[in-house]
C-alpha positions, 0 to 999 in steps of 0.5 A: 500500500505504501506506493501511494506515499512516493508521488506525493513525497518526493517532490517534499523530500527533494525540497527539503534538502535544498532549503537550509533551516534558517531560511525557513523562518523567514518571509517567502521573497516574490519572483523578479521578471527580466529587465526586459519583461513586465513585473507581475504584481503580487496578488492574494488568492482572496483579493480582488482581480490584479490591477493591470501590468505596468512597465517598471525597471529594477532599481540599480544598485540593489540585489534582486530577490532570490526564488526559494522553496519552503517546505516546513509551512505549518498550517493549522485551520482554526474555527472561531464561533461566538457562544451561539456557534455561528462563525466570526468573520473579519479577524486579522492575524494580529489578533491569533497568538499561536504557540508551539510547545509553549513558544510563540510563532509568527504567523506568515499566512493568513486567510479565511474560507467563507463556505457559509456564503455559497451555502446560504446563496443556494443553487446558482444554476453553474456547472457542477465543479470537479476535482480530482482528488490526486491534484492533477491540476496545478495548485493555483487553479485548484485552489480557485476552484475550491476556494469557499467550499466544503471538502468532504470524503465520504470513506468506507473501511469495508475490511471491518464492517459486516454487511448490516453495518455496511448497509447502516453506513451507506443509508446514513451517507445516502440521508446526507446526500439526499437531504443536507448536501449543500452546494458549497459541500465538495464530496468524494466517495472512497473505498477500501477493501483489499485495495483503496478505490475512488468512486467519484472525485470531489463534486458538488453534484449531488446525482454523481455523488448519490450513484457512487454511494448506491453502488457500495454493497456487502461482498468479499471485501467486507469483515476481512477480520473480526475488529473485536478480537484483542489478543491476550495480555500478560497473565491472560488467557482467551476462553473460547468455544471447543469446536473440535477443531484440531488446531486453533490458529492464533490470529494476532499475527494476522491482525497485526499485519490487517491493522496496519493495512487500514492505517497505511491506506488511510496514510495514502489516502491522506497523501493523495488529497495533499495535492488539494489545498484547504482543509478536508474532512474524512468522515470514515465509517468502520466498525473499529480498528484494534491495535496488538500492541506497539506492533502497529504504532509506527504505522498508526504515527504515520498515518496521523503525520501524513494527515496533519501534513495533508491538512485532513481531519479525521472524523471516525464514525463506529458504523456498529451504532448504539451497542448493548453488551450482551453477556457472553456475546451475541449470535455471531460470537463463540459461546464462552466456556468455563466459569467466566460467564459467571466470574463476569471475566467474559463480559470485562473482555467483551467491554475490553475488546469494544473499547480496544477497536474504538481506540485507534479511531479516537486517536486518528480523530483527536490527532488530526483535529476531527472527531470520534462518534460512538454509539449513534442511533442514526450515523447520519449525525456525524455529517451534521457535526462535520458541516457544523465544524466547517461553516468558516475557518481561518487557515494560519501558516507559520515556520516553525522556530524549533529547527530540530527534526526529531520526529517528535510531537509539538503541541500547538495552541491557538489563542484570539483576542476576542472576549467570548470567542471559542477556537477549535483547532489541530493540537498539534502535529509531529516534526520532520525527522531526519535520518539521524533520529530514526528508529530500526523501524523508521529505517527499514520502512524507508527500505521498503518505500524505496523498494515500492516506488515507482520512480527511481531514486538518485540521491545515491548514484549507483551503476548496476551489471547483471550476468547468467551463469547456468548451475544446473538445468534449472538454476541460473546464477545471477551475479550482481555488481554495483559500483557507487561513487566515492562521493558517498564516503566523503560525508562520514570523512568529513564528520569525522567517522570511523567507519561508513555503512552501506546497506544494499537488498534487491528484489526479483518479481516474475513479470508474468505472476508478478510474485517475489521469487528472489530477494537479498539483503546485505550490508557493507561497513567500511572502515575509514583509515587513512589507507582503506579510505585512499584505496577506496577513493581511487577505485570507487566502491563496489558491492558483488551479490547474486541471486539463483533464479530459474529460466524465464522473465523477471524485473529486479529493483536493487538500491543502496543506502549510505547509513549516516546520511540516509541517501538512497539510490535504485536500479531497475533491470530486466532479467530474460533467462532463457532456458537451456536448449538441449544438444547445443553448445552455449555460452554464458554472459561475457564479463570484462574486468581490469581486477583480479583479486584472491577469494578470501573471507570479507569482514566487511559484508554481512551477508542474509541470503536466504533460500537457494541463495544461502546454498550456494558455497562457490560462486561461478566467478571464482577460479584458481583461488581468484575472483573476477572483479566485474567492470560495471562502467566497462570503461578501460584504459590503454594501460590496463590489462583486459580480463574476459570471463565467460563459461560454455555449457557443452552437450553430452555428445560433445568432448571437453577436450576439444572445447576451444575459445577466443576473442574478436573485437570489432569497431564499426562493424569490422573486425579490428583484432582476435585473439588465438583459439585457447583451451578452458581453464576449468572443466566441471563434468557433472554440470558440463561446464567449461571456463575461460578466463583470457587476459590481453593487454589493451596497449596494442588497441587504438582508443574507442568503443569496441564490440567483444565477441566470444567465440566457442567450438568443439574441434571436429564437430558441429557445435559452435556458440557466441556471445558479446558484450561491449567495451570503451577504450580511452587514452591514459590520463595525461599528467597535470599541465602547469597552470600559467602564472597570474600576472600583476602586483596582486599575484598569488600562486594558483594550484595547477589544473588538471588537463581534460580527458579525452572521450572515448 
């Protein structure tokens, strides 16, 4: 479900890294046009149309303002009413006082939404307003469309409601649409069963909303889990009916997952609504959300944080309505056994379970500025409260004076200097959190979000190279080589760290089924002593791993994270693994390298391979006590030695003693060089695999781009095969040229500039 996060959060994260904390304290300056262009006046979206444009020239000697983007703006919607509940209009910013954790804040933005104006005007006969939830249009365009309108989302959590409860919720929504919905109400309908579904976008078209609500019927999405079930606490035991089943499963783990799914859906909905300006009220119909302990706290906090950042208030409605506790439970519950019926334990258990299922709803409502509605005889009363809360409200914005990004809850208080005024507002929000404040759960969540993201992340640039080597008829080893720029270590070196840690993860999914078939997760800890840092700084940081797959079509996503700053980079690749063809000679991928290293245990790498990958004791890239280090970029210089590694898989009728292989180099379609045919360096008769490793100096080849073709034949037979790869050869780096000495009395010694490297 977390794929909803990435589209809304990508821009926020990118802008947050660009804005220094101090910049968020000052008002946002306006852009300045070019000297020969007409200047656009500053316009308040609530004010009258702008005056005609005038030609203006910038004043000499003044520094033009700089355009900045602020992401730490805190928006608080404030409802101010008199003793009778009527909104008080016409207030000014200086009449409001905002404090955050008892520290006064400066109001940076101020506007009033007069919903009562459109509501009292009645039907205008204009075309219905339609606004997409995802905010496809520009923010300013959407702002004009939703101005002075009440934004309401009717959200049906079908995964927690029984059939009669869903019908009761649907009927109350229909009653609101038919009798109480006004032209000022822009209503959207969203459902959640197995996934989020938008039945209708924000609109004041009653017929469209009524049709969408009428489509909601009980089905397979309802009642995925019993919301009244609550795991027994320490020292307690569940007393349930003995139905003779051989196995009674523990539902706790399932409910942990189910609760997280519901909260993640609410988080995703809040992030979708973030692109729509103004206050949004989500009326959620649910039969309760039961937490199973600390396992769900992280997701609950994420949902609350997303709602506060999107200016969304949850109005949670218990669709069970007015409940009367029947000792032992009603006809839908198993009968209790033992003495619990007579001691009162089962009744207390019922009350506790019901209260547990409501606690999460109450927390979401209170922490997002909404309300919780329990034991209602008529569920449509919730709509009346929402309309009353949104008759008119002030939207105040400020940049927090607290520069810490620790993710803690910050309490907000708003006061109005009007005698007898009643003020209602959001009571706080969670502060942004930087990586060094992340908990273990936060870090795992970041990796999962990055793995599920639709767009690639480029905070940590990486390059990736994969290959294919057959282990058996049904197993193919796919080595993964990832290269990170040496700049990834500069942050740790700058801050005096003695080591740097990197996480690597990969997930492979079958293209046809969409199921994950392989995964890896490794951690590299690099010791940053002077010698080791200089070595890695010159050669870059290279990760080597691999997965074992069956023949088929796959899509692999790989990510790397630097564990000091939290920067993440992702890379995607398509894997087409063809099945072996009996009776034919075949070649593996052709790997190019300029480096061979001894095969030894690497203490810097902590591998966490599972399944078939954990059984691989010997990598195909290892031969004669040495391991080839693949060149990810396949760019070489003429003073280097080229190592070429590949394998040949011969049929049963072929004699491995007659196998020979060589290389041919093509440039522009013309063969310019070739190597003699050589015998295999190693032969595995059990898997019928012949391994070849050919080395040659590159100083005889001119610079440029080449196609490298590996050719294998079985002498005296008709068996032959070939495979191709590519490389770029460039000239050696020239020594630095001496810089020309500056002239004049104030001349100073300047460092020599390096000559540019010729492109291949």
